[in-house]
Each structure stands twice: as C-alpha cells, then as structure tokens.
C-alpha positions in Angstrom: -9.5 -8.3 -79.1 -12.9 -9.9 -78.6 -14.5 -11.1 -81.8 -17.7 -9.6 -83.1 -20.3 -12.4 -83.4 -22.3 -12.3 -86.6 -25.4 -14.5 -86.6 -27.4 -15.5 -89.7 -30.7 -16.6 -88.1 -33.1 -18.7 -90.1 -35.9 -17.3 -88.0 -35.9 -14.5 -85.4 -35.9 -16.6 -82.2 -32.1 -17.0 -82.0 -31.9 -13.9 -79.8 -33.9 -15.7 -77.1 -30.9 -15.9 -74.6 -29.3 -12.4 -75.2 -30.1 -8.7 -74.9 -29.2 -5.3 -76.1 -28.2 -6.4 -79.6 -29.6 -5.6 -83.0 -31.9 -7.7 -85.1 -31.6 -6.8 -88.8 -34.3 -7.6 -91.3 -32.3 -6.1 -94.2 -28.7 -6.7 -95.1 -27.4 -4.1 -97.5 -23.8 -3.2 -97.0 -24.5 0.1 -95.2 -26.8 -1.6 -92.7 -24.2 -4.3 -92.0 -21.5 -1.7 -91.5 -23.7 0.0 -88.9 -24.2 -3.2 -87.1 -20.5 -4.0 -87.1 -19.9 -0.6 -85.5 -22.6 -1.1 -82.8 -21.4 -1.5 -79.2 -23.1 -4.9 -78.7 -20.8 -7.9 -79.1 -23.2 -9.6 -81.5 -25.9 -8.9 -84.0 -28.5 -11.0 -85.9 -29.4 -11.0 -89.6 -32.9 -12.4 -89.9 -32.9 -14.4 -93.1 -36.1 -16.4 -92.4 -34.7 -19.2 -94.6 -36.5 -21.9 -92.6 -39.6 -20.8 -94.3 -38.1 -21.3 -97.8 -37.1 -24.1 -100.0 -33.5 -25.1 -100.2 -32.7 -23.3 -103.4 -34.1 -20.0 -102.2 -32.4 -20.5 -98.8 -29.1 -20.9 -100.5 -29.7 -17.8 -102.6 -30.6 -15.6 -99.7 -27.6 -16.9 -97.7 -25.3 -16.2 -100.6 -26.6 -12.6 -100.9 -26.1 -12.0 -97.2 -22.6 -13.4 -97.2 -21.6 -11.4 -100.2 -22.7 -8.2 -98.6 -21.0 -9.3 -95.3 -17.8 -9.8 -97.2 -18.0 -6.3 -98.6 -18.9 -4.8 -95.2 -16.0 -6.6 -93.5 -13.4 -5.0 -95.8 -13.6 -1.9 -93.6 -13.6 -3.9 -90.3 -10.3 -4.8 -88.8 -11.3 -6.9 -85.8 -11.8 -10.7 -85.5 -15.2 -12.2 -86.2 -17.1 -15.4 -85.5 -19.8 -16.6 -87.8 -22.9 -18.5 -86.6 -25.6 -20.2 -88.6 -28.3 -20.1 -86.0 -31.1 -22.7 -86.4 -33.6 -24.8 -84.5 -32.6 -26.6 -81.3 -34.5 -29.7 -82.5 -32.2 -30.1 -85.6 -34.7 -28.7 -88.2 -33.4 -26.4 -90.9 -31.4 -26.1 -94.1 -28.3 -28.0 -93.0 -25.8 -28.2 -94.7 -27.1 -25.9 -97.4 -26.5 -22.7 -95.4 -23.2 -23.7 -93.9 -22.0 -24.8 -97.3 -22.7 -21.4 -98.8 -21.1 -19.6 -95.8 -18.0 -21.6 -96.2 -17.8 -21.0 -99.9 -18.3 -17.2 -99.6 -16.8 -16.4 -96.2 -14.4 -19.2 -95.8 -12.4 -21.2 -95.8 -12.9 -22.2 -92.2 -10.9 -24.6 -90.1 -14.1 -26.3 -88.9 -17.8 -26.2 -88.9 -19.1 -27.1 -85.4 -22.6 -28.3 -84.5 -23.7 -26.9 -81.1 -27.5 -27.5 -80.9 -28.0 -27.5 -77.1 -30.6 -25.0 -75.9 -30.6 -25.3 -72.1 -33.4 -22.8 -71.5 -35.7 -24.9 -73.7 -34.6 -28.3 -72.3 -32.4 -29.4 -75.2 -29.1 -31.1 -74.3 -26.4 -33.0 -76.1 -24.8 -36.0 -74.4 -22.4 -38.5 -75.9 -23.0 -36.7 -79.3 -26.7 -37.5 -79.1 -29.2 -34.7 -79.0 -32.1 -34.9 -76.5 -35.3 -33.1 -75.6 -36.1 -33.1 -71.9 -39.7 -34.2 -71.4 -41.0 -34.4 -67.8 -37.4 -34.5 -66.6 -36.5 -37.4 -68.9 -34.1 -37.1 -72.0 -35.8 -38.2 -75.2 -33.7 -38.5 -78.4 -35.0 -35.8 -80.7 -35.6 -38.3 -83.5 -38.3 -39.8 -81.3 -40.2 -36.4 -81.1 -42.6 -34.7 -83.4 -39.9 -32.4 -84.7 -38.1 -35.2 -86.5 -41.2 -35.9 -88.4 -41.3 -32.4 -89.9 -42.5 -32.7 -93.5 -39.6 -30.5 -94.8 -36.8 -31.0 -92.3 -37.4 -34.5 -91.0 -34.5 -36.8 -90.0 -34.0 -40.4 -88.7 -31.3 -40.1 -86.0 -30.3 -37.8 -83.1 -26.8 -39.2 -83.0 -25.1 -36.2 -84.5 -22.3 -37.9 -86.5 -25.0 -40.0 -88.2 -27.3 -36.9 -88.5 -24.4 -35.2 -90.4 -24.0 -38.2 -92.7 -27.7 -38.3 -93.3 -28.1 -34.6 -94.1 -25.0 -34.4 -96.3 -26.1 -37.5 -98.3 -23.0 -39.3 -97.2 -20.6 -36.6 -98.4 -19.4 -36.4 -94.8 -19.0 -39.9 -93.3 -20.1 -40.3 -89.8 -16.8 -41.7 -88.6 -15.0 -38.6 -89.9 -17.0 -36.3 -87.7 -14.9 -35.0 -84.8 -16.6 -35.3 -81.4 -16.1 -33.2 -78.2 -17.9 -35.1 -75.5 -18.5 -34.0 -71.9 -15.5 -35.7 -70.4 -13.1 -33.9 -72.7 -14.8 -30.6 -72.5 -14.9 -30.6 -68.7 -11.3 -31.8 -68.3 -9.8 -28.9 -70.2 -9.2 -30.6 -73.5 -11.2 -28.2 -75.7 -8.3 -25.9 -76.6 -6.2 -28.8 -78.0 -9.3 -30.3 -79.7 -10.0 -27.0 -81.5 -6.3 -26.6 -82.4 -6.4 -30.0 -84.2 -9.3 -29.0 -86.5 -8.4 -27.9 -90.0 -9.7 -28.0 -93.7 -13.3 -27.4 -92.6 -13.5 -30.4 -90.4 -17.0 -31.2 -89.1 -17.3 -31.4 -85.3 -20.1 -31.9 -82.8 -20.0 -30.6 -79.3 -21.7 -31.9 -76.1 -23.4 -29.7 -73.6 -25.7 -30.5 -70.6 -25.5 -27.2 -68.7 -24.7 -23.5 -69.4 -21.4 -24.1 -67.6 -20.5 -26.6 -70.2 -20.9 -24.1 -73.0 -19.2 -21.4 -71.0 -16.1 -23.6 -70.8 -16.4 -24.3 -74.6 -16.9 -20.6 -75.4 -13.9 -19.5 -73.4 -11.7 -21.9 -75.5 -13.4 -20.7 -78.7 -12.7 -17.1 -78.0 -9.1 -17.8 -77.2 -8.7 -19.8 -80.4 -10.4 -17.1 -82.5 -8.1 -14.4 -81.0 -5.1 -16.2 -82.4 -6.6 -16.7 -85.9 -8.6 -19.9 -85.7 -11.5 -19.6 -88.2 -14.6 -21.4 -86.9 -18.1 -21.6 -88.2 -21.0 -22.7 -86.0 -24.3 -24.3 -86.7 -25.9 -23.6 -83.4 -29.0 -23.1 -81.3 -29.3 -20.1 -79.0 -27.4 -21.1 -75.8 -23.9 -20.9 -77.3 -24.5 -17.3 -78.2 -25.0 -16.4 -74.5 -21.7 -18.0 -73.6 -19.8 -16.3 -76.5 -21.3 -12.8 -76.0 -20.6 -12.6 -72.2 -23.2 -9.9 -71.8 -24.0 -8.4 -68.3 -27.3 -9.3 -66.7 -30.5 -8.5 -68.6 -31.3 -4.8 -68.1 -35.1 -5.2 -67.9 -36.5 -7.6 -65.3 -39.0 -10.1 -66.7 -41.7 -8.8 -64.4 -41.0 -5.2 -65.5 -42.1 -5.4 -69.1 -45.6 -4.4 -68.2 -44.2 -0.9 -67.6 -43.4 -0.7 -71.3 -46.9 -1.4 -72.5 -48.2 1.7 -74.4 -50.7 3.7 -72.3 -51.6 0.5 -70.4 -53.7 -0.5 -73.3 -54.7 -4.1 -74.2 -52.6 -5.8 -76.9 -52.9 -8.4 -79.5 -51.6 -12.0 -80.0 -50.7 -13.5 -83.4 -50.3 -17.3 -83.5 -49.0 -18.9 -86.6 -47.1 -22.0 -85.2 -49.1 -25.2 -85.4 -46.9 -27.6 -83.4 -48.6 -29.5 -80.5 -46.9 -27.3 -77.8 -48.3 -24.1 -79.4 -51.8 -25.6 -79.5 -51.6 -26.5 -75.8 -50.4 -23.0 -75.0 -53.1 -21.4 -77.1 -55.7 -23.4 -75.4 -54.5 -22.2 -72.0 -54.3 -18.5 -73.2 -57.9 -18.5 -74.5 -59.0 -19.4 -70.9 -57.5 -16.1 -69.6 -59.7 -13.2 -68.8 -59.5 -10.4 -71.3 -58.3 -12.7 -74.2 -60.7 -13.4 -77.0 -60.0 -15.9 -79.8 -60.3 -15.0 -83.5 -59.6 -18.0 -85.7 -58.1 -17.7 -89.2 -59.6 -20.6 -91.1 -56.8 -21.5 -93.5 -59.0 -23.6 -95.7 -60.5 -20.3 -97.0 -57.1 -19.4 -98.4 -55.9 -18.2 -100.8 -59.2 -17.6 -102.5 -60.9 -15.6 -99.8 -57.8 -13.8 -98.5 -59.3 -10.3 -98.8 -62.5 -11.2 -97.1 -60.7 -13.1 -94.3 -58.4 -10.1 -93.6 -61.3 -7.6 -93.6 -63.3 -9.8 -91.2 -60.4 -10.3 -88.8 -59.5 -6.6 -88.8 -63.0 -5.6 -88.0 -63.2 -8.2 -85.1 -59.8 -7.0 -83.7 -61.0 -3.4 -83.7 -64.2 -4.3 -82.0 -62.3 -6.4 -79.3 -59.8 -3.6 -78.7 -62.5 -1.0 -78.3 -64.0 -3.2 -75.6 -60.7 -3.5 -73.7 -60.0 -7.0 -74.8 -56.9 -8.6 -76.3 -57.7 -10.3 -79.6 -55.8 -13.6 -80.2 -55.6 -14.3 -83.9 -54.7 -17.9 -84.6 -54.5 -20.2 -87.6 -56.7 -23.2 -87.5 -54.9 -26.1 -85.8 -53.3 -29.0 -87.4 -50.9 -29.3 -90.3 -52.6 -29.8 -93.7 -51.3 -32.4 -96.1 -49.7 -31.4 -99.4 -48.6 -33.2 -102.5 -45.1 -31.7 -102.3 -42.8 -29.7 -100.1 -43.0 -26.9 -102.5 -46.8 -26.8 -102.2 -46.5 -26.8 -98.4 -44.1 -23.9 -98.3 -46.1 -21.9 -100.8 -49.3 -22.4 -98.8 -47.4 -21.4 -95.6 -46.3 -18.2 -97.3 -50.0 -17.5 -98.2 -51.1 -18.0 -94.6 -48.3 -15.8 -93.2 -49.0 -13.2 -95.8 -52.6 -13.1 -94.7 -51.5 -12.7 -91.1 -49.2 -9.8 -92.1 -52.1 -8.1 -93.9 -53.8 -8.2 -90.5 -50.8 -6.9 -88.6 -50.4 -4.0 -90.9 -54.0 -2.9 -89.9 -53.7 -3.4 -86.1 -55.2 -0.5 -84.1 -52.8 2.4 -83.6 -53.6 2.5 -79.8 -52.4 -1.1 -79.3 -50.5 -1.6 -76.1 -48.3 -4.6 -77.0 -48.0 -7.5 -79.5 -47.1 -11.1 -78.9 -46.1 -13.1 -82.0 -46.1 -16.9 -81.6 -44.0 -19.0 -84.0 -40.5 -18.4 -85.5 -41.5 -17.8 -89.1 -44.5 -15.8 -88.1 -42.4 -13.6 -85.9 -39.9 -12.9 -88.6 -42.7 -11.8 -90.9 -44.2 -9.7 -88.1 -40.9 -7.8 -87.7 -39.9 -7.5 -91.4 -43.3 -7.3 -93.1 -46.2 -6.7 -90.7 -44.3 -4.0 -88.7 -41.9 -3.1 -91.6 -38.9 -2.8 -89.2 -35.4 -2.7 -90.8 -33.8 -3.2 -87.4 -34.9 -3.6 -83.8 -33.0 -3.9 -80.5 -33.5 -6.8 -78.1 -34.6 -5.7 -74.6 -34.3 -9.1 -73.1 -36.5 -12.1 -72.2 -40.0 -12.0 -70.6 -39.8 -15.7 -70.0 -36.8 -18.1 -70.6 -36.3 -18.3 -74.3 -38.9 -15.7 -75.1 -37.5 -12.4 -76.4 -38.9 -8.8 -76.3 -38.0 -6.1 -78.8 -39.4 -2.6 -79.0 -40.5 -0.6 -82.0 -38.8 2.8 -82.6 -40.3 6.1 -81.6 -41.1 7.1 -85.2 -43.1 3.9 -86.0 -46.8 3.8 -86.7 -47.0 1.9 -83.4 -44.2 3.8 -81.5 -42.2 2.2 -78.7 -44.5 -0.8 -78.5 -43.1 -4.0 -76.9 -43.2 -7.0 -79.3 -42.8 -10.5 -77.9 -41.0 -13.0 -80.1 -42.3 -16.4 -78.8 -40.9 -19.5 -80.5 -43.3 -22.3 -81.4 -41.6 -25.0 -79.4 -40.6 -23.2 -76.2 -42.2 -23.2 -72.7 -44.8 -25.3 -70.8 -48.5 -25.3 -71.5 -49.1 -22.2 -69.5 -46.2 -20.1 -70.9 -48.1 -18.1 -73.5 -50.7 -17.2 -70.9 -48.0 -16.2 -68.4 -46.4 -13.8 -71.0 -49.8 -12.3 -71.6 -50.4 -11.8 -67.8 -47.1 -10.1 -67.4 -47.9 -7.6 -70.1 -51.5 -7.0 -69.3 -52.1 -7.7 -65.6 -55.0 -5.3 -65.3 -56.8 -6.6 -68.4 -56.1 -10.2 -67.5 -57.9 -9.7 -64.2 -60.8 -7.9 -65.7 -64.2 -9.5 -65.8 -64.7 -11.5 -69.1 -66.6 -9.6 -71.7 -68.6 -11.0 -74.6 -68.3 -9.6 -78.0 -71.4 -8.9 -80.0 -71.9 -11.2 -82.9 
C-alpha cells in the first residue's frame, strides 16, 4: 500500500513541485481526518513556523503533531512524515524534527534531503550548493547563510547537523548517502541499516537521483521502516508520483476572473526578490505602491487606508497594483525584535489584502511567510487545492466558489526562486491583455 505523505511546511512554498493536493491552514483533528481521506497522495499543513521564534515553532509543531496522532488512530495505512523547509538550509532545525520524533516517533532515521532541482539547489558529496550562472556555490557562501535568524557556517551537511544541534549529533556519526551509492543501487541496504533515529544526509544532482531514492524509500516504508524527512520540495515530487500537471503553465490566464487586472503583494526582501520587483515595475499595466515600513507600527491604520485607496484607484483604471515593502532588511537589537517587527509588517499587508477590490482578477503573493499569511489570514482560507505551477517552483491555488473573491487564482511565489524576470513573466501569463496595454498614470 502506498504511504500517505504528510508534510508540515514551515511556509506555503513546499507545494512548488506538486499539484492537486490540499494545503491546510488549520489542523484540528476533523480537518486532518478529511485530508487523510483525500484522494491525493500527500497534503501540506502550513505551520508558518519559519516566521516564529524557536519556542513558538516548537509549540505549534507539538500541537500539530498531537492532533495528527489523534487523527491517525482511525487511519490504517502507512504514512511518511516530512518536515519541509527552505532549500538553502534556513529554518528551525532541529527544533521541529525533534518535536516530531518525540510525538510521532520513534523513527528509524531522520534524513536531510535539501535539494531543490527546479530552483538550482543540489547536494554533492554531502555538500549543499546553489547553482549561480551555471556554477555550484556552497550555500554557506551565499546571502542565505547570513540570515539573522537562521544563519550557518558550513554547507557540508554533517558539519551543518553538528552545528545546528550544538554538538549533540557529532558530524562523524551522520550517515551519508552519496551519489555513487545512490546510483549503484545501494539505497535499500543503506536505509535498512538505519535505526534508533539515525541522522542521515542524502545527495541529489538531478530529479532522477531523487526518483531512485524515493523508490527505495517507498519500498522500505511498505515493510515498516519509519522515516522522517527534513526536506526541500523536490523529494515530494519523487515520493508522490503524481501524473503530469493538469493545467498547462500558459493556460492559467483562462482562470483569471472576468479577465480583470490583479494585484501583487511583495513581502520578501532578499536580493533576488528586489531584482524581480524592479523588472516587474517596468511592465505595462503594473504600478508600484510602496509600504514604507519605517512608519510601522505607529501609523499602521493610516498606511493601510492610503494603500487601500491607491489600490482601488489603480484597479478602477485597469492597472495591477504592486504593493511592496520598502527594500532592505532593517537592523534590530535582537532576533525577537526582528521577528516581532516582521509580524507587524505582515499584519499590515494582510489588512490590505482583506480590503482588496471584490472584482480583482488574480493575486500574486511574493515571499514564503507573506504567502502563508495571505492564505491563512488575508484570504482566511482553511484549505485550498494546488492547481499546479505557473513557472518552475511557483505554485497556483484557487479560492473556493463561496469566497469573497470566488475562484480567484492565487500565485504563491517563493522569495528565492526564479531569475530576475520571473515575477514579470508570471504577471504576463496571468494578464497578457493588461500587460500589453498602454501605460497609464495615476492621478496624484
């Protein structure tokens, strides 16, 4: 029997390589039972823990796992658990996997599989790389390793595990599955030898590598091997074995409501997003509306009122408003202050989303944490179904027919995915007629 794949996603971008599955923004037992009964081979629980401090992330993970344990009492089939996180090694590791092991375990092994081929992240000789202009760059040499909350010093995964566990797991105890072993058919024996929650790291340079690995995992799970994964998105594609995407990337424009212009919400501040935003704002039909974060939290109400008025004015003139937070990452005295301010900024954006025009044609959300908040708070969705990808690594969901914005396509665009023109390309695919229209100028 094929295992049901249950994914705890620390932001909503883990579905960026799959389709037809549910994204849950609440996790009561009844909702989880419904997801377990769904026909799709996997579902995602959007915990949004990457936007929280470690203590809160642990508490949310514990709550989800407790409810899962209760829901699974009525489920007789095998399951695989995945702690989905960032493909550049950022996130609350090992906090989340520790809780999952405590509540849902014991597991035979926790395996790190961070490759995300669609986004140019590969793992070779147990070192994780980001492909930049065709060249592999160890992720500890990128901006992502300097993250003020989730920074790290090494992309060699055994050392990364030792660093993140504070030495609790020694680097030389980490089990390694490198490409030579994976490609020569040794994966089954390697998995069989893991026990007592061994920590393992797995190479992958191509989708075929992960397909070989996933085949062995599914065979092991079918005979009772209990495995937990700390993974990026590509492994999910291999495990789920879904048929081809039902909606062609070029066909999403047909889902735009009444061919109306849409809106774009940009919360991510990484350099890639800034470059993509710059390109988008050059497109015809797109008009930039900055949210000056220095005005927060004191002037939140005024900021929201001003943005809502500007959005309505742009929409009435056939334009797509692009609401974006002022660029650059502010400096804070502590991680707690940074996270609290991030929540204030996201809360302001969600106040705006809740007041978007009811005739909006589509919505693009840029940034993982921003997108989670758009789905769970701004649009108040308890669940949504993934239609597929409009670009590699960029997911589209649709609001239900009884929503305030019914059957509207919503693009979940990760902050660190795509080239400089990717955000503009997603916009053009949804709004070709508006993108080709003559530029208009808003009245002051």
